[in-house]
C-alpha positions in Angstrom: 15.9 -18.7 37.6 12.7 -16.8 37.1 9.6 -18.9 37.6 5.9 -18.1 37.1 3.8 -18.8 40.2 3.5 -22.6 40.6 -0.3 -22.8 40.6 -0.4 -20.6 37.5 2.1 -22.8 35.6 0.3 -26.0 36.7 -2.9 -24.7 35.3 -1.4 -23.7 32.0 0.5 -27.0 31.7 -2.8 -28.9 32.2 -4.2 -27.0 29.2 -1.1 -27.9 27.2 -1.5 -31.6 28.1 -5.1 -31.5 27.0 -3.8 -30.0 23.8 -1.4 -32.9 23.2 -4.4 -35.3 23.2 -5.9 -33.4 20.3 -5.6 -34.2 16.6 -1.8 -33.6 16.4 -2.1 -30.0 15.3 -2.7 -28.6 18.8 -6.1 -27.5 17.8 -8.6 -26.5 20.5 -10.9 -23.6 21.2 -10.0 -20.6 23.3 -13.3 -19.8 25.0 -13.3 -18.3 28.5 -13.4 -14.7 29.5 -14.4 -13.4 26.0 -13.8 -9.6 25.9 -16.4 -9.1 23.2 -19.1 -7.1 24.9 -21.9 -9.2 23.4 -20.4 -12.5 22.0 -23.8 -14.2 21.8 -25.0 -11.5 19.4 -22.1 -12.1 17.1 -22.8 -15.8 17.1 -26.5 -15.2 16.4 -25.7 -13.2 13.3 -23.3 -15.9 12.0 -20.3 -13.6 12.6 -17.1 -15.0 14.2 -16.5 -14.3 17.8 -14.0 -11.4 18.0 -11.8 -10.6 20.9 -10.3 -7.2 21.7 -6.6 -7.9 21.9 -4.0 -5.5 23.2 -0.7 -5.4 21.3 1.3 -4.1 24.2 4.8 -3.2 23.1 5.7 -6.7 22.1 7.9 -7.6 19.1 6.1 -7.1 15.8 6.9 -7.5 12.1 5.1 -5.8 9.3 3.6 -2.4 8.7 1.8 -0.7 11.6 -1.2 0.2 9.4 -1.6 -3.3 8.0 -5.3 -4.4 7.5 -4.6 -7.7 9.2 -3.2 -7.9 12.7 -2.2 -11.4 14.0 -1.2 -11.8 17.6 0.4 -15.1 18.5 0.7 -16.4 22.1 3.6 -18.9 21.9 6.2 -20.8 23.8 9.7 -21.4 22.3 9.7 -24.9 23.8 6.3 -25.9 22.3 6.7 -28.3 19.4 3.5 -27.1 17.8 4.8 -23.5 17.9 8.0 -24.6 16.2 6.0 -26.5 13.6 4.0 -23.3 12.8 7.2 -21.2 12.5 8.9 -23.7 10.3 6.0 -24.7 8.1 3.5 -21.8 8.0 4.9 -18.5 9.2 7.2 -17.8 6.2 4.5 -18.8 3.7 2.0 -16.6 5.6 4.1 -13.5 5.3 5.0 -14.3 1.7 1.3 -14.7 0.8 0.3 -11.4 2.2 3.2 -8.9 1.7 2.6 -5.6 3.5 -0.9 -6.8 4.6 0.0 -8.4 8.0 1.3 -6.9 11.2 2.4 -10.0 13.2 2.9 -9.7 16.9 4.6 -12.3 19.1 3.6 -12.5 22.8 5.0 -14.9 25.3 3.0 -17.8 26.8 5.5 -20.2 28.3 3.3 -23.1 29.3 5.9 -25.8 28.7 9.0 -24.4 30.2 10.0 -21.8 27.7 10.4 -18.9 30.2 14.2 -18.6 30.0 14.0 -18.7 26.2 11.4 -15.9 26.4 13.7 -13.9 28.6 16.6 -14.5 26.2 14.5 -13.3 23.3 13.6 -10.1 25.1 17.3 -9.5 25.8 18.0 -9.9 22.1 15.2 -7.5 21.4 16.9 -5.0 23.5 19.7 -5.0 20.9 17.3 -4.9 18.0 17.9 -8.6 17.1 14.5 -10.0 18.2 13.3 -11.7 15.0 16.7 -13.2 14.1 17.0 -14.6 17.6 13.4 -15.8 17.5 14.2 -17.7 14.3 17.3 -19.3 15.9 15.3 -20.4 18.9 12.8 -22.2 16.7 15.4 -23.6 14.4 16.2 -26.6 16.5 19.8 -26.1 15.8 20.7 -26.4 19.5 18.7 -27.9 22.3 17.3 -25.0 24.3 19.2 -24.1 27.4 21.7 -21.6 28.7 24.4 -22.7 26.3 22.1 -22.3 23.3 20.9 -18.9 24.4 24.5 -17.7 24.7 25.6 -19.3 21.5 22.7 -17.7 19.5 23.6 -14.3 21.0 27.2 -14.8 19.9 26.1 -15.9 16.4 24.2 -12.6 16.1 27.2 -10.6 17.3 25.3 -9.2 20.3 27.0 -7.3 23.1 27.6 -10.3 25.3 28.3 -8.3 28.5 24.9 -6.6 28.1 23.1 -9.8 27.1 24.5 -11.6 30.1 23.6 -8.8 32.4 20.1 -8.8 31.0 19.7 -12.5 31.6 21.3 -12.4 35.1 19.0 -9.6 36.1 15.9 -11.4 34.6 15.2 -7.9 33.3 12.1 -8.9 31.4 10.5 -11.3 33.9 7.6 -9.0 34.6 7.0 -8.6 30.8 6.9 -12.3 30.2 4.7 -13.0 33.1 2.3 -10.2 32.1 2.0 -11.7 28.6 1.2 -15.1 30.1 -1.4 -13.8 32.4 -3.0 -11.8 29.7 -3.3 -14.9 27.5 -4.8 -16.9 30.3 -7.3 -14.1 30.9 -8.4 -14.4 27.3 -9.1 -18.1 27.8 -6.1 -19.4 26.0 -5.0 -22.8 27.5 -2.3 -23.9 25.1 0.1 -22.9 22.5 0.2 -21.6 19.9 -2.9 -19.5 20.1 -3.6 -16.8 17.5 -5.9 -13.9 17.2 -6.5 -12.7 13.6 -8.0 -9.2 13.9 -9.3 -10.6 17.2 -10.7 -13.8 15.7 -9.2 -16.8 17.5 -7.4 -19.6 15.7 -5.7 -22.2 17.9 -2.9 -24.7 17.1 -0.3 -25.3 14.4 -2.9 -24.9 11.7 -2.1 -25.1 7.9 -1.8 -22.0 5.8 -5.2 -22.4 4.3 -6.9 -22.1 7.7 -5.2 -18.7 8.2 -6.1 -17.7 4.6 -9.8 -18.4 5.1 -10.0 -15.9 8.0 -7.6 -13.4 6.4 -9.3 -13.4 3.0 -12.7 -12.9 4.7 -11.3 -10.0 6.6 -9.8 -8.4 3.5 -13.0 -8.9 1.5 -15.1 -7.4 4.3 
């Protein structure tokens, strides 16, 4: 089974545990290693700190030319991530049809590495978002049996899916996403960047709308 380097995982897990002592939404600030060339200047003018976020080639939903780009760093085993995808994600896309490009990047801080690999294998068969929804559905406890069952439910080529999982074909991709998130200063999940503006935790829809509306009005 693929594992991120132990010291790396321990550091990320510590961030997640800090998260759990928060207000129950998983809210905390992503601060370190800001890629903004002059973040203090942005703060001095009253503007939000903005990060330069690479989209990589990760799964995305929405028009490529959308005025709002939301990048989520998430873990399929994270209860806060599941809360967001159950309570807020559908309403967010419904509230801003054709205005959001939503990108999902892996940040498996609480043991969701194998689930992330499974989702990448599903993506290989153009079934990423349906598989993503099943992983967050809570229909089955996550584990090898669930990953296979969900693939079968979506009529994936099981020989190819199993080969992808056995080879850990996307291990480097998952690890690269996690290291990139950590390099941005993210220390828990879910962490969002809305046009580069950080929002952390399973926040209610209105908190997303405040940032999105300001971006659209700007």
